[in-house]
C-alpha positions in Angstrom: 125.3 108.2 79.5 126.4 108.2 83.2 130.1 108.7 83.6 131.1 105.8 85.8 130.3 102.3 84.4 131.8 100.3 87.3 129.5 98.7 89.8 129.9 101.5 92.4 129.2 104.2 89.8 126.2 102.3 88.5 124.8 101.8 92.0 125.3 105.5 92.8 123.5 106.5 89.6 120.6 104.1 90.0 120.2 105.4 93.5 120.2 109.0 92.2 117.5 108.2 89.6 115.3 106.5 92.2 115.6 109.3 94.6 114.9 111.9 91.9 112.0 110.0 90.2 110.3 109.2 93.5 111.0 112.6 95.0 112.4 111.0 98.2 113.2 114.1 100.3 114.6 112.4 103.4 117.0 110.0 101.6 120.4 110.8 100.1 122.7 108.6 98.0 124.9 108.2 101.1 122.1 107.0 103.3 120.3 104.8 100.7 120.9 101.1 101.3 121.5 99.4 97.9 120.3 96.1 99.3 117.0 97.5 100.5 114.0 95.8 98.9 112.4 98.5 96.8 108.9 97.0 96.9 108.7 95.8 100.5 110.8 98.4 102.2 110.4 101.5 100.1 106.9 100.8 98.7 107.7 101.2 95.0 104.9 100.0 92.8 105.0 98.6 89.3 104.4 102.0 87.7 107.3 103.5 89.7 109.6 100.6 88.6 108.5 101.0 85.0 109.3 104.7 85.1 112.7 104.1 86.7 113.4 101.4 84.1 112.6 103.7 81.2 114.9 106.4 82.6 117.7 103.9 83.0 117.2 102.4 79.6 117.5 105.8 78.0 120.5 106.9 80.0 122.5 103.6 79.6 121.2 102.9 76.1 120.1 99.4 77.0 116.9 97.4 76.9 115.3 96.2 80.2 112.8 93.5 79.4 109.5 93.9 81.3 109.7 90.2 82.1 112.8 91.0 84.1 111.2 93.7 86.3 110.3 91.2 89.1 114.0 90.3 89.5 115.0 94.0 90.0 114.2 94.2 93.7 117.1 96.2 94.9 119.5 98.9 93.6 122.3 96.3 93.7 120.3 93.9 91.6 119.4 96.6 89.1 123.1 97.7 88.9 124.2 94.1 88.3 121.5 93.8 85.6 122.7 97.0 83.9 126.4 95.9 84.2 125.5 92.6 82.4 123.8 94.5 79.7 126.7 96.9 79.2 129.3 94.1 79.1 127.2 92.0 76.8 126.9 89.1 79.2 123.2 88.9 78.7 
């Protein structure tokens, strides 16, 4: 499980996963905007999102419902979703 479970730590880790899974060579964690729309601005498709969700589910030991995928449009929204799952608010 990723070390930091606070919002900044989750945002950082989600960003690292996205950069790694999509093999984004020109983007770093420091330059990645957590509010960037992953579909409209980065061009992530449903298969990419499903892959990212599977990695995050495995690493955080949570379940991400496929029906929730459309809500996960930015790294910040994904991090908030993960935080809710980790704290049992959902």
